[in-house]
C-alpha positions, 0 to 999 in steps of 0.5 A, spaced: 937 447 347 934 453 350 941 457 349 941 454 342 935 458 340 935 464 345 942 465 342 940 466 335 944 460 333 938 456 331 936 462 326 944 461 323 942 454 322 936 456 318 940 461 314 945 457 312 940 452 309 937 457 305 944 459 302 945 452 301 938 452 297 939 458 293 946 455 291 942 448 289 937 451 285 942 456 281 946 449 280 939 446 277 938 452 273 945 452 270 943 444 268 936 446 265 933 442 271 930 448 274 925 453 271 927 459 276 933 463 274 938 466 279 935 473 280 928 470 281 931 465 286 934 470 290 928 475 290 924 469 293 928 467 298 931 474 300 925 477 304 924 471 308 932 471 310 931 478 312 925 476 317 930 471 320 935 476 321 930 481 324 928 475 329 935 474 330 937 481 332 931 481 336 933 475 340 940 477 341 938 484 344 940 488 338 937 495 338 930 496 335 933 500 329 936 494 326 930 490 327 926 495 324 931 496 318 931 488 316 924 488 317 923 494 312 928 491 307 924 484 307 918 489 305 922 492 300 925 486 297 918 482 297 915 488 293 920 488 288 918 480 287 911 481 287 912 487 281 916 482 277 911 476 278 905 481 276 909 483 270 911 476 268 903 474 269 901 480 265 906 478 259 903 471 259 896 473 260 897 478 254 900 473 250 894 468 251 890 474 249 893 475 243 893 467 241 886 467 242 884 472 237 
């Protein structure tokens, strides 16, 4: 079991499950049963996936440059996601403000 975790295979399993989750949510969205569109789904799942890839790189002895690269990618995608969410909430807030007048 120690080999399973130290080799990074445990992270591979989690990344596989995240991929299945993304596919499942996109299928549900196409069926009209999930309110989150595919791009938003990817923006939600991508930062955590990048953090997992960075952890896998560190576990398997990759160069520090790769670990920091994946951490920076996670941060960049997270900031894009936050921006999208704030714009969405600002639009909702503006629409509610207009309705109240």
